[in-house]
SENU-266557 format. One record per residue (C-alpha): x, y, z; residue in three letters; residue number from 1. Coordinates in Angstrom, 1 decimal, decimal comma. Each point is the difference from the previous one (the first is absolute). Layout:
N
{r {X Y Z} 'ALA' NUM},
...
This chain:
429
{r {0,2 0,1 -0,1} 'MET' 1},
{r {1,1 3,4 -0,9} 'ALA' 2},
{r {1,4 1,9 3,0} 'ARG' 3},
{r {-2,3 3,0 -0,6} 'GLN' 4},
{r {-3,1 -2,1 -0,3} 'HIS' 5},
{r {0,8 -2,0 3,1} 'LEU' 6},
{r {0,6 3,5 1,8} 'ARG' 7},
{r {-3,4 1,2 -1,1} 'ASP' 8},
{r {-1,7 -3,2 1,0} 'LEU' 9},
{r {1,6 0,4 3,5} 'LEU' 10},
{r {-1,3 3,7 0,1} 'LEU' 11},
{r {-3,4 -1,3 -1,0} 'ASP' 12},
{r {-0,1 -2,8 2,6} 'HIS' 13},
{r {0,9 2,2 2,6} 'ARG' 14},
{r {-2,6 3,1 -0,9} 'ALA' 15},
{r {-2,7 -2,8 0,3} 'ARG' 16},
{r {1,4 -1,7 3,2} 'PHE' 17},
{r {0,1 3,4 1,8} 'LEU' 18},
{r {-3,2 1,6 -1,3} 'SER' 19},
{r {-2,3 1,2 2,7} 'GLU' 20},
{r {-3,2 0,2 -2,3} 'ARG' 21},
{r {-1,4 -3,1 1,2} 'ALA' 22},
{r {-1,0 -0,8 3,6} 'THR' 23},
{r {2,2 -2,5 1,5} 'LEU' 24},
{r {-1,2 -1,6 3,2} 'TYR' 25},
{r {2,0 -0,9 3,3} 'ALA' 26},
{r {0,7 -3,6 0,4} 'ARG' 27},
{r {1,0 -1,6 3,5} 'SER' 28},
{r {3,4 -1,1 -1,3} 'GLU' 29},
{r {1,0 3,5 -1,2} 'GLU' 30},
{r {2,0 0,8 3,2} 'GLY' 31},
{r {1,7 -3,3 0,3} 'ARG' 32},
{r {1,0 0,1 -3,7} 'VAL' 33},
{r {1,2 3,7 0,1} 'ALA' 34},
{r {2,1 -0,9 3,2} 'GLY' 35},
{r {1,5 -2,8 -1,6} 'LEU' 36},
{r {1,2 2,3 -2,8} 'LEU' 37},
{r {1,9 2,0 2,4} 'ALA' 38},
{r {2,3 -2,7 0,8} 'ALA' 39},
{r {2,4 -1,6 -2,4} 'PRO' 40},
{r {-2,2 -2,9 -1,2} 'GLU' 41},
{r {-2,0 -0,9 -3,0} 'VAL' 42},
{r {-3,6 0,0 0,5} 'VAL' 43},
{r {-2,1 -2,6 -1,9} 'ALA' 44},
{r {-3,6 0,7 -0,3} 'LEU' 45},
{r {-2,0 -2,9 -0,9} 'THR' 46},
{r {-3,6 -1,0 -0,5} 'GLY' 47},
{r {-2,5 -1,0 -2,6} 'VAL' 48},
{r {-0,6 2,4 -2,9} 'ARG' 49},
{r {-2,2 3,0 0,5} 'ARG' 50},
{r {0,3 0,0 3,7} 'CYS' 51},
{r {1,5 3,6 0,1} 'GLY' 52},
{r {3,8 -0,8 0,1} 'LYS' 53},
{r {0,9 2,7 -2,6} 'SER' 54},
{r {-2,3 2,7 1,8} 'SER' 55},
{r {1,5 -0,8 3,2} 'LEU' 56},
{r {3,7 0,7 -1,6} 'LEU' 57},
{r {-1,5 2,9 -1,5} 'ARG' 58},
{r {-1,1 1,7 3,1} 'ARG' 59},
{r {3,4 -0,7 1,6} 'ILE' 60},
{r {1,8 1,1 -3,0} 'GLY' 61},
{r {-1,9 3,5 0,0} 'GLN' 62},
{r {1,1 0,1 3,5} 'ARG' 63},
{r {3,6 -0,3 -0,4} 'PHE' 64},
{r {-0,2 2,2 -3,2} 'ALA' 65},
{r {-1,3 2,9 2,2} 'ARG' 66},
{r {3,2 -0,1 2,1} 'ASP' 67},
{r {2,6 -1,1 -2,5} 'ALA' 68},
{r {-1,5 1,4 -3,1} 'GLY' 69},
{r {-1,5 -2,0 -3,0} 'PRO' 70},
{r {3,4 -0,3 -1,7} 'GLY' 71},
{r {1,2 -2,4 2,9} 'ALA' 72},
{r {-2,8 -2,4 -1,2} 'VAL' 73},
{r {0,3 -3,1 -2,5} 'LEU' 74},
{r {-3,3 -1,6 -0,6} 'ALA' 75},
{r {-0,3 -2,5 -2,7} 'VAL' 76},
{r {-3,0 -2,2 -0,6} 'SER' 77},
{r {1,1 -3,2 -1,8} 'PHE' 78},
{r {-3,7 -0,7 -1,2} 'ASP' 79},
{r {0,6 2,7 -2,7} 'ASP' 80},
{r {0,3 -1,6 -3,3} 'GLU' 81},
{r {2,6 2,3 -1,0} 'ARG' 82},
{r {2,4 -2,0 2,4} 'LEU' 83},
{r {-1,3 -3,4 -1,1} 'ALA' 84},
{r {3,1 -1,1 -1,5} 'ASP' 85},
{r {2,4 1,5 2,7} 'LEU' 86},
{r {2,5 -2,4 1,4} 'ARG' 87},
{r {2,0 0,1 3,4} 'ALA' 88},
{r {3,3 1,1 -2,2} 'ASP' 89},
{r {-2,0 3,1 -0,8} 'ALA' 90},
{r {-0,8 1,0 3,3} 'LEU' 91},
{r {3,3 1,7 0,3} 'GLY' 92},
{r {-1,0 2,5 -2,9} 'GLU' 93},
{r {-3,3 0,6 2,0} 'VAL' 94},
{r {2,1 1,3 3,0} 'TRP' 95},
{r {2,4 2,0 -2,2} 'GLU' 96},
{r {-2,9 1,7 -1,8} 'ALA' 97},
{r {-1,5 0,7 3,6} 'PHE' 98},
{r {3,3 1,5 1,0} 'LEU' 99},
{r {0,3 2,4 -3,5} 'GLU' 100},
{r {-3,3 1,3 1,1} 'LEU' 101},
{r {1,8 1,7 2,8} 'GLY' 102},
{r {-1,0 -1,3 3,5} 'PRO' 103},
{r {0,7 2,2 2,7} 'PRO' 104},
{r {2,8 -0,8 2,7} 'PRO' 105},
{r {-1,0 -2,1 2,6} 'GLY' 106},
{r {-2,2 -3,4 0,2} 'ARG' 107},
{r {-1,6 -1,2 -3,0} 'ARG' 108},
{r {-3,5 -1,8 0,2} 'PHE' 109},
{r {-0,5 -2,9 -2,4} 'LEU' 110},
{r {-3,7 -1,4 -0,6} 'PHE' 111},
{r {0,1 -3,1 -2,2} 'LEU' 112},
{r {-3,7 -1,3 -0,8} 'ASP' 113},
{r {-0,4 -3,5 -1,1} 'GLU' 114},
{r {3,5 -0,5 -0,3} 'VAL' 115},
{r {-0,1 -3,7 -0,2} 'GLN' 116},
{r {-0,8 0,4 -3,9} 'HIS' 117},
{r {3,8 0,4 -0,3} 'VAL' 118},
{r {2,0 -3,0 0,1} 'PRO' 119},
{r {3,1 0,6 2,3} 'GLY' 120},
{r {-1,2 3,0 1,5} 'TRP' 121},
{r {1,2 -1,0 3,5} 'GLU' 122},
{r {3,9 0,5 -0,7} 'ARG' 123},
{r {-0,6 3,4 -1,2} 'TRP' 124},
{r {-1,9 1,2 3,2} 'VAL' 125},
{r {2,5 -2,1 1,9} 'ALA' 126},
{r {2,8 2,3 -1,6} 'ARG' 127},
{r {-1,8 3,3 0,6} 'LEU' 128},
{r {-0,6 -0,9 3,5} 'GLN' 129},
{r {3,4 -1,0 0,8} 'ALA' 130},
{r {1,2 3,7 -1,6} 'ALA' 131},
{r {-2,2 1,5 2,9} 'GLY' 132},
{r {-1,8 3,2 0,1} 'ASP' 133},
{r {-3,2 -1,6 -1,8} 'CYS' 134},
{r {-3,3 -0,5 1,3} 'ALA' 135},
{r {-1,6 -3,2 -1,9} 'ILE' 136},
{r {-3,5 -1,1 -0,2} 'ALA' 137},
{r {-1,2 -2,9 -2,2} 'VAL' 138},
{r {-3,4 -1,4 -0,6} 'THR' 139},
{r {-1,3 -3,2 -1,7} 'GLY' 140},
{r {-2,9 -2,0 -0,3} 'SER' 141},
{r {1,7 -3,3 0,0} 'ASN' 142},
{r {1,7 -1,8 2,9} 'ALA' 143},
{r {3,1 -0,2 -2,3} 'SER' 144},
{r {1,0 3,4 0,9} 'LEU' 145},
{r {1,3 -1,4 3,0} 'LEU' 146},
{r {2,0 -2,9 -1,3} 'GLY' 147},
{r {3,1 -1,6 0,9} 'SER' 148},
{r {2,2 2,4 -2,0} 'ASP' 149},
{r {-1,4 3,1 2,0} 'LEU' 150},
{r {0,3 -1,8 3,2} 'SER' 151},
{r {3,5 -1,0 -0,9} 'THR' 152},
{r {1,1 3,3 -1,2} 'LEU' 153},
{r {-1,5 2,2 2,9} 'LEU' 154},
{r {0,2 -2,4 3,0} 'THR' 155},
{r {-0,9 2,2 2,8} 'GLY' 156},
{r {-0,5 3,1 -2,1} 'ARG' 157},
{r {-3,5 -0,3 -1,4} 'HIS' 158},
{r {-3,6 -0,1 1,6} 'ARG' 159},
{r {-3,2 -1,3 -1,4} 'GLN' 160},
{r {-3,2 1,9 0,4} 'VAL' 161},
{r {-3,1 -1,7 -1,0} 'GLY' 162},
{r {-3,0 1,9 -1,2} 'LEU' 163},
{r {-3,6 -1,3 0,1} 'THR' 164},
{r {-3,3 1,3 -1,5} 'PRO' 165},
{r {-1,5 2,4 2,4} 'LEU' 166},
{r {-1,1 -0,8 3,7} 'SER' 167},
{r {-3,1 1,6 1,1} 'PHE' 168},
{r {1,5 2,9 1,6} 'PRO' 169},
{r {1,9 0,8 -3,2} 'GLU' 170},
{r {-3,3 -0,5 -1,7} 'PHE' 171},
{r {-1,8 2,6 2,2} 'LEU' 172},
{r {2,9 2,3 -0,8} 'SER' 173},
{r {-0,2 -0,3 -3,7} 'PHE' 174},
{r {-3,7 0,8 0,1} 'ARG' 175},
{r {0,8 3,0 2,4} 'GLY' 176},
{r {-1,5 -1,4 3,1} 'VAL' 177},
{r {1,5 0,3 3,2} 'GLU' 178},
{r {0,7 -3,4 1,7} 'ALA' 179},
{r {-1,5 0,5 3,8} 'PRO' 180},
{r {0,3 -1,9 2,8} 'SER' 181},
{r {-2,7 -2,7 0,2} 'PRO' 182},
{r {-0,6 0,8 3,6} 'GLN' 183},
{r {-2,5 2,4 0,9} 'GLY' 184},
{r {-1,5 0,5 -3,4} 'LEU' 185},
{r {-3,3 1,8 -0,3} 'LEU' 186},
{r {-2,4 -2,3 -1,6} 'PRO' 187},
{r {0,0 1,9 -3,4} 'GLU' 188},
{r {3,8 0,0 0,0} 'GLU' 189},
{r {-0,1 -3,9 0,5} 'ARG' 190},
{r {-2,3 -0,1 -2,7} 'ALA' 191},
{r {2,0 1,7 -2,4} 'ALA' 192},
{r {3,0 -2,0 1,0} 'LEU' 193},
{r {-1,7 -2,9 -0,9} 'ARG' 194},
{r {-1,3 1,2 -3,4} 'ARG' 195},
{r {3,8 0,7 -0,8} 'GLU' 196},
{r {0,9 -3,7 1,1} 'PHE' 197},
{r {-2,6 -1,4 -2,3} 'GLN' 198},
{r {1,2 1,9 -2,8} 'ARG' 199},
{r {3,4 -1,1 0,8} 'TYR' 200},
{r {-1,2 -3,6 -0,1} 'VAL' 201},
{r {-1,3 0,5 -3,7} 'GLU' 202},
{r {2,7 2,2 -1,4} 'LEU' 203},
{r {3,2 -1,5 1,7} 'GLY' 204},
{r {3,3 1,9 0,4} 'GLY' 205},
{r {1,4 0,5 -3,3} 'PHE' 206},
{r {0,6 3,9 -0,1} 'PRO' 207},
{r {-1,5 0,7 -3,5} 'GLU' 208},
{r {-3,0 -2,1 0,6} 'VAL' 209},
{r {-0,9 1,9 3,0} 'VAL' 210},
{r {0,5 3,4 -1,5} 'LYS' 211},
{r {-1,9 -1,0 -3,0} 'GLN' 212},
{r {-2,3 -2,3 1,9} 'GLU' 213},
{r {0,1 -2,3 -3,0} 'ASP' 214},
{r {0,5 -3,7 1,0} 'PRO' 215},
{r {0,3 -0,8 -3,5} 'GLY' 216},
{r {3,5 1,2 0,1} 'LEU' 217},
{r {0,8 -2,6 2,5} 'ALA' 218},
{r {-1,0 -2,5 -2,8} 'ARG' 219},
{r {2,3 1,6 -2,5} 'GLU' 220},
{r {3,0 -0,2 2,7} 'TYR' 221},
{r {-0,8 -3,7 0,7} 'PHE' 222},
{r {-0,1 -0,7 -4,0} 'ARG' 223},
{r {3,3 2,1 -0,5} 'ASP' 224},
{r {1,9 -1,8 2,7} 'ILE' 225},
{r {-1,1 -3,5 -1,0} 'VAL' 226},
{r {0,4 0,4 -3,6} 'GLN' 227},
{r {2,6 2,6 -0,8} 'ARG' 228},
{r {2,4 -0,1 3,2} 'ASP' 229},
{r {-0,2 -3,7 0,8} 'LEU' 230},
{r {-1,1 -2,0 -3,1} 'ALA' 231},
{r {2,0 2,0 -2,3} 'ALA' 232},
{r {3,0 0,0 2,5} 'ARG' 233},
{r {0,1 -3,6 0,7} 'TYR' 234},
{r {-0,9 -1,0 -3,8} 'GLN' 235},
{r {-2,9 -1,9 1,2} 'VAL' 236},
{r {-1,3 -2,4 -2,7} 'ARG' 237},
{r {-3,4 -1,0 1,4} 'HIS' 238},
{r {-1,4 3,5 0,6} 'SER' 239},
{r {-3,7 -0,8 0,1} 'ALA' 240},
{r {0,9 -2,3 3,1} 'GLN' 241},
{r {2,3 2,5 1,4} 'TYR' 242},
{r {-3,0 2,5 0,2} 'ARG' 243},
{r {-2,3 -2,7 1,2} 'ALA' 244},
{r {2,4 -0,7 3,0} 'LEU' 245},
{r {0,0 3,8 0,9} 'ALA' 246},
{r {-3,7 0,4 -0,1} 'LEU' 247},
{r {-0,4 -3,1 1,8} 'PHE' 248},
{r {2,1 1,2 2,9} 'LEU' 249},
{r {-1,5 3,3 0,1} 'ALA' 250},
{r {-3,5 -1,7 0,4} 'SER' 251},
{r {1,0 -2,4 2,8} 'ASN' 252},
{r {2,1 2,1 2,4} 'VAL' 253},
{r {0,5 -1,4 3,4} 'GLY' 254},
{r {-0,1 -3,7 -1,5} 'THR' 255},
{r {2,9 -2,5 0,6} 'ARG' 256},
{r {1,5 -0,6 -3,4} 'LEU' 257},
{r {0,4 -3,8 -1,3} 'SER' 258},
{r {2,3 0,0 -3,0} 'LEU' 259},
{r {-1,7 -3,1 -1,2} 'ARG' 260},
{r {-3,6 1,6 0,1} 'ASN' 261},
{r {1,3 3,5 -1,5} 'LEU' 262},
{r {1,9 -2,4 -3,0} 'LYS' 263},
{r {-3,4 -1,5 -0,7} 'ALA' 264},
{r {-2,1 3,2 0,3} 'LEU' 265},
{r {1,9 2,2 -1,9} 'CYS' 266},
{r {1,2 -2,6 -2,7} 'GLY' 267},
{r {3,6 0,9 0,8} 'VAL' 268},
{r {2,2 -2,9 -1,3} 'ARG' 269},
{r {1,9 -0,8 3,4} 'SER' 270},
{r {0,2 0,6 3,5} 'GLU' 271},
{r {3,6 1,4 -0,6} 'SER' 272},
{r {-1,5 2,8 -2,3} 'SER' 273},
{r {-2,5 0,8 2,4} 'VAL' 274},
{r {2,6 0,5 2,7} 'ARG' 275},
{r {2,0 2,0 -2,4} 'SER' 276},
{r {-2,8 2,2 -0,8} 'TYR' 277},
{r {-1,0 0,4 3,6} 'LEU' 278},
{r {3,7 1,4 0,6} 'GLU' 279},
{r {-0,4 2,3 -3,1} 'GLN' 280},
{r {-3,3 1,5 1,5} 'PHE' 281},
{r {1,7 0,4 3,1} 'GLY' 282},
{r {3,2 1,7 -1,4} 'SER' 283},
{r {-2,4 2,8 -1,4} 'ALA' 284},
{r {-1,6 0,4 3,5} 'TYR' 285},
{r {-3,2 -1,2 -1,5} 'LEU' 286},
{r {-1,0 -2,6 2,3} 'PHE' 287},
{r {1,5 -1,0 3,4} 'ALA' 288},
{r {0,3 -3,5 1,2} 'LEU' 289},
{r {-0,5 -0,4 3,8} 'VAL' 290},
{r {1,7 -3,3 1,6} 'SER' 291},
{r {-1,6 -2,1 2,6} 'ARG' 292},
{r {1,9 0,9 3,4} 'PHE' 293},
{r {2,0 -2,9 1,6} 'SER' 294},
{r {2,8 0,0 2,2} 'TRP' 295},
{r {1,4 -2,7 -2,1} 'LYS' 296},
{r {1,2 1,3 -3,3} 'LEU' 297},
{r {-0,4 -3,2 -1,7} 'SER' 298},
{r {-3,6 -0,1 0,7} 'ARG' 299},
{r {-0,4 3,6 -0,8} 'GLN' 300},
{r {1,4 -0,7 -3,4} 'ALA' 301},
{r {-1,9 -3,0 -0,7} 'SER' 302},
{r {-3,6 1,5 0,9} 'SER' 303},
{r {-1,8 1,8 -2,8} 'PRO' 304},
{r {-0,1 3,8 0,0} 'SER' 305},
{r {-2,8 2,6 -0,3} 'LYS' 306},
{r {-0,5 2,8 -2,6} 'VAL' 307},
{r {-0,9 3,6 0,3} 'TYR' 308},
{r {-0,1 2,7 -2,5} 'ALA' 309},
{r {2,3 3,0 0,3} 'VAL' 310},
{r {-3,3 2,2 0,1} 'ASP' 311},
{r {-3,6 -1,0 0,9} 'HIS' 312},
{r {-1,1 2,4 -2,4} 'GLY' 313},
{r {2,1 -1,4 -2,8} 'LEU' 314},
{r {-1,5 -3,5 0,8} 'ALA' 315},
{r {-3,5 1,4 0,1} 'ARG' 316},
{r {0,4 1,7 -3,2} 'ALA' 317},
{r {0,9 -3,1 -2,0} 'VAL' 318},
{r {-1,9 -2,5 1,7} 'SER' 319},
{r {-4,0 0,0 0,2} 'PHE' 320},
{r {0,3 -2,9 2,6} 'ARG' 321},
{r {2,4 1,9 2,2} 'PHE' 322},
{r {-2,5 3,2 0,1} 'SER' 323},
{r {-2,9 -2,3 1,0} 'GLU' 324},
{r {2,1 -1,6 2,9} 'ASN' 325},
{r {0,0 2,5 2,9} 'ARG' 326},
{r {2,2 -2,4 2,0} 'GLY' 327},
{r {2,8 -0,4 -2,6} 'ALA' 328},
{r {0,0 4,0 -0,4} 'ALA' 329},
{r {0,3 0,3 3,7} 'LEU' 330},
{r {2,8 -2,6 0,4} 'GLU' 331},
{r {2,0 1,5 -2,9} 'ASN' 332},
{r {-0,2 3,2 1,4} 'LEU' 333},
{r {1,1 -1,1 3,4} 'VAL' 334},
{r {3,0 -1,7 -1,5} 'HIS' 335},
{r {1,2 3,2 -1,7} 'SER' 336},
{r {-0,3 1,9 3,1} 'GLU' 337},
{r {2,0 -2,7 1,8} 'LEU' 338},
{r {2,4 -0,2 -2,7} 'ALA' 339},
{r {0,5 4,0 0,6} 'ARG' 340},
{r {0,5 -0,4 3,8} 'ARG' 341},
{r {2,0 -2,9 0,6} 'HIS' 342},
{r {3,2 -1,9 -1,0} 'GLU' 343},
{r {-1,4 -3,4 -0,7} 'GLU' 344},
{r {-3,7 -1,1 -0,9} 'VAL' 345},
{r {-1,2 -3,9 0,5} 'PHE' 346},
{r {-3,1 -1,8 0,5} 'TYR' 347},
{r {-0,2 -2,6 2,7} 'TYR' 348},
{r {-1,7 -3,6 0,7} 'GLU' 349},
{r {-0,4 -1,0 3,5} 'THR' 350},
{r {0,5 -3,5 1,3} 'ALA' 351},
{r {-3,8 -0,5 -0,4} 'GLY' 352},
{r {0,0 1,0 -3,5} 'GLY' 353},
{r {-1,5 3,4 0,4} 'ARG' 354},
{r {1,2 2,7 -2,4} 'GLU' 355},
{r {1,2 3,5 1,3} 'VAL' 356},
{r {0,0 2,3 -3,1} 'ASP' 357},
{r {3,1 2,1 1,0} 'PHE' 358},
{r {2,8 -0,5 2,3} 'LEU' 359},
{r {2,7 3,0 -0,2} 'VAL' 360},
{r {3,4 0,1 1,4} 'ARG' 361},
{r {2,4 2,9 0,6} 'ASP' 362},
{r {3,8 -0,6 1,0} 'ARG' 363},
{r {-0,8 -3,7 0,2} 'GLY' 364},
{r {-2,7 0,3 2,5} 'GLN' 365},
{r {-3,6 -0,6 -0,7} 'ILE' 366},
{r {-1,9 3,1 0,5} 'THR' 367},
{r {-3,5 -0,6 -0,8} 'GLY' 368},
{r {-2,7 -2,5 -1,2} 'LEU' 369},
{r {-2,9 1,5 -2,2} 'ILE' 370},
{r {-3,0 -1,6 -1,4} 'GLN' 371},
{r {-1,9 1,8 -2,9} 'ALA' 372},
{r {-3,9 -0,6 0,4} 'CYS' 373},
{r {-2,5 1,7 -2,1} 'ALA' 374},
{r {-2,7 -0,5 2,5} 'ASP' 375},
{r {0,1 -1,2 3,6} 'LEU' 376},
{r {-3,7 0,3 0,1} 'GLY' 377},
{r {-0,6 -3,7 -0,7} 'HIS' 378},
{r {0,7 -2,1 3,3} 'PRO' 379},
{r {1,9 -2,6 -2,0} 'PRO' 380},
{r {2,3 2,5 -1,4} 'ALA' 381},
{r {0,4 1,6 3,2} 'ARG' 382},
{r {1,0 -3,5 1,7} 'ALA' 383},
{r {2,4 -1,0 -2,9} 'ARG' 384},
{r {1,9 3,1 0,1} 'GLU' 385},
{r {0,4 0,4 3,8} 'SER' 386},
{r {0,8 -3,6 0,2} 'ALA' 387},
{r {2,8 0,0 -2,4} 'ALA' 388},
{r {1,5 3,0 1,5} 'LEU' 389},
{r {-0,4 -1,1 3,6} 'VAL' 390},
{r {1,8 -3,6 -0,8} 'GLU' 391},
{r {2,7 1,9 -2,0} 'ALA' 392},
{r {0,7 2,4 3,0} 'MET' 393},
{r {0,5 -2,6 2,4} 'ALA' 394},
{r {2,4 -2,0 -2,4} 'GLU' 395},
{r {2,0 2,8 -0,7} 'LEU' 396},
{r {-0,3 1,9 3,3} 'SER' 397},
{r {-1,3 3,3 -1,7} 'VAL' 398},
{r {-2,1 1,9 2,8} 'PRO' 399},
{r {-2,6 1,5 -2,4} 'ALA' 400},
{r {-1,3 -0,1 -3,7} 'ALA' 401},
{r {-2,2 1,9 -2,3} 'THR' 402},
{r {-3,1 -0,8 -2,4} 'VAL' 403},
{r {-0,2 2,6 -2,8} 'VAL' 404},
{r {-3,6 0,2 -1,0} 'THR' 405},
{r {-2,0 2,4 -2,1} 'TRP' 406},
{r {-2,3 1,4 2,7} 'ASP' 407},
{r {0,6 -1,5 3,3} 'ASP' 408},
{r {1,8 1,5 3,0} 'ASP' 409},
{r {-0,1 -1,9 3,3} 'GLU' 410},
{r {2,2 -2,2 2,3} 'ASP' 411},
{r {-0,6 -3,7 -0,6} 'LEU' 412},
{r {1,0 -2,6 2,6} 'SER' 413},
{r {3,7 -1,3 0,7} 'GLY' 414},
{r {1,7 3,4 -0,7} 'GLY' 415},
{r {-1,4 0,2 -3,5} 'VAL' 416},
{r {-0,9 3,5 -1,4} 'ARG' 417},
{r {-2,4 0,3 -2,8} 'ALA' 418},
{r {0,7 3,7 -1,9} 'VAL' 419},
{r {-1,7 1,2 -3,3} 'SER' 420},
{r {2,6 0,6 -2,7} 'ALA' 421},
{r {-0,6 3,5 -0,7} 'TRP' 422},
{r {0,9 0,8 3,6} 'ARG' 423},
{r {2,9 -2,6 0,0} 'TRP' 424},
{r {1,8 1,5 -2,9} 'VAL' 425},
{r {-0,1 3,5 1,6} 'VAL' 426},
{r {1,0 -1,2 3,3} 'GLU' 427},
{r {2,9 -1,8 -1,4} 'GLY' 428},
{r {-0,9 -3,2 1,7} 'GLY' 429},
């Protein structure tokens, strides 16, 4: 690429990146990412496509540009088709073109969006990081962003920050609603908050879906991730079966997976292909697999996993069955919230064969047992959910547990608390 053309392209990218015409909303991870960029580490911001990674970096970049000047910022989106043929050996030319634009003395701020499109980018970033005086943030929508090359080259000098679709407090912020404390609410305030939560259940947390109030966008995201990002990237030959498997998973969140059954249901040729497809969906953060908890790792590895979509609104948009299943919607929403709050999320089966939807751990310690139950109004459901938790609490020496429901707030027997979902997501657990 001609040097003048490259300089013009970098100026265009920077102008778009630093433009303040569009409203960019705060995210809960913003302070953490900005703080890490102040340290001599590379920050890798990962997450599913369209969850807001680029917008978050733009907010942070604008903050740094106000202090150091816009000339100190190098912002490149490698999704740009004009950079489609760029290779790692040409990244040095990008840096030289940036220097030719005359950045001011002092620290430079590099924001590299969807950088995984350039094979071998890790060595270039490692050289810049080693040279010092550069704050570097990279984003990617594939888990390969933090592959072995980056880990080896930047041992102890890079940090990963995962970004998800919007939490409910972030959803309220996007809609211009202040997130109040659920304690002491007036009846009209409580009703308004519940209405917003219902809208959150319907729309999910993808920022542009929320802004436009258009669930159809989530269907487009799902199609693009499955067909363009994954099937094309991994050169999947049987694309119809690949899409069928993705749709089946979106329609059956919270169920235990059987490779044999998935193979038969979706027409996939072998169980090894099903396993590879599941890994690919996970690499794009489209679905999360939740393992059964056991103190014996061999038993944990041999037990079937449960599946959840990255966003309950996305699963609702692509699956009619999901939208009709209030229990599945609630369970997926609870999983997403727990994944934001805790280091590890499992499910648990008691010695008596009762299932607890979620067991969470932090720093190796069990910190919670949670059931998701759409309606505790039916005595059999109340007895079933409470019994599973009480049995698990006794086996694991956990003093309390929670049932997240759509509408119930009460103390159940044996140290089990029932809490409505809208209150639970606002309270933070």
